[in-house]
N, C-alpha and C positions, 0 to 999 in steps of 0.2 A: 834500615838502609837509608842512606843521605838520598835526595831529591834526584843529586846528578848522575849517581848510581843508579838508582829505578829508569833513568831516561837513557842511561846506556844501554841497560839490561834490556828496556821495549826497545830499543834502536837494533841491535844485533840481533834480537829474536824475528823481527819484521824487515833484516836488512834485503835477504834473499828474495822476498817477496815484494820489495820496494823497488829494486833492481828489473824484477820483470814487470812491475806495473810500469816503470817508466821507458824502457826498453820501445816498446811501439811509440812511444809519443816522441822520442828524438829520433827513432831510428835504426840506433845502434848501440850493443850492449854496455861497448867503453864508456860512449859518452853517457847512457844512464848509470854508471857507478860514477861517473863524476857528479851528476844530478843528484844522485843518493848521499854523496859524502858531503855536497853544500846545503842539502837539506841538515842533516846531522849538526853542521854548524848552526844552521838557523833554530833546529829544534833544542839542540843544548842552550840557548841562549834565550830561550823564550821564556815570558811568564808564567810557570804554573798553574798560576790561580785562571788563568783564562782557558785552560784546558779542561775541557769537561772529559774529552774523548780523547786522550793523548795519542792512541794509534791512528786514527781518524784524521786528527790533527796534523801527524806527521805525513801521511800519505797526500793530505791537502797541499802541503807543503812541496812534496815531490812532484805533484800535478803542476802545480803554480809553476815552480822552476822549469821542469821540462817545455812547457808551455811557452815561459819566456823564452828558453834558448831557441826552441822551435821559430817563433817569431822575430827572434833577432838573426837568424842562420836565412830564413825567407829574405829577409831587409836587406843582407850583407849579398844575397844573391842577385837580390834588382839592380843593388847599388852596381855591381860587378858588370851586369848586362847593360846596364846603361853605357858605363865607360867602355863597354866595347861597342853598343850600338853608335856613340860618339868618335870612335877611332877613326873610323874609315871614312868620314866627313873632314877632312884636314885643309890647313893652309898649303895651295898648292906648291910654294917653293920648299915647305917641309916633307910634302910628298916626293919630290922630285928626287930632294936629299935621298930618301930612303928609296927612292927607286920603283914606288908603287904606281904603274900608269893606271890602273884602273881608277885610282883615288883623284888623281889628276883630270882624268876623264869628267867623271862624275862632279869633281867641284868646278870644272870648265860649265859643265851643262846647268850647275845650278845657278852662276853668275849670271847665266842669261835670261834667266826666268823673269818673269815680271816680279815687283818688289815684294806685293801681297803673298804671291805664290813662295818665293825662297823664305819669306817671315814665317808663314804657316807651316813649312816644311823643316824650318830651324826650330819651332816652338814645339812640333810633334816629334821629331827625331833627337833632338837634342835637349830640348827641355821636360820632355814626357808629359806636355801639357792633353791633355784630354781636346776632342772636336771640340766638344762644347766649352772648355775654357780659352781656346782660339778664337771659336768666334765671338764669344764675349769678349775679347781683348782687343780684336779687330774690327768690331762693330759689324760683323757679317753674319748672316743665316749660317747653321750647321751645313745643308747641302753646297753652300758656297765653298765652305770649309775645305769639304769634301772634295770637291773637284779642283779647288786648289792643291791639294795632297795629290790627288790622283793626279794630274798635271806634273807637278814635280817629282814624283816616282816615275811616270812614262817618260820626263826627259831622260833622267838618268838612267833608265833600261836602253832607252834607244841610244844614249848616246855610247854606252858600253857595247851595243850589239855594234855599232859602225865600227868602233876601234878593232 
């Protein structure tokens, strides 16, 4: 039997088990089937001399692809959340066009903040920096950074309450 035929037989005999293995790693059976199919493509093209235990190698490929997919999904979710976080602080002219009075109010409140508080808020909420990173960038303590962020948030909340 040819080497490619042996690989195919091994893959087909383990396919259901591979899907069952990948399902909890990626969260759904359909995606697990896609991962297993991708694993077949890598397995079929792999050098056989490097495989001591082909079945274990196949499971390892599935595991690595599933984990890569999960990490990519988490990163994409974070990017979408960051975009959502940024969307509520907009240019007031744009917000007025859209008709979102809350954004106008918050933007006005943030403009009235001292420059360091406004910068700290923008770095934290828009750029996603940690308080330590903000403190380092502004040359202030983490406690001062926390106070600036709290003041900015309170100003935004108070402005919204008054509207």
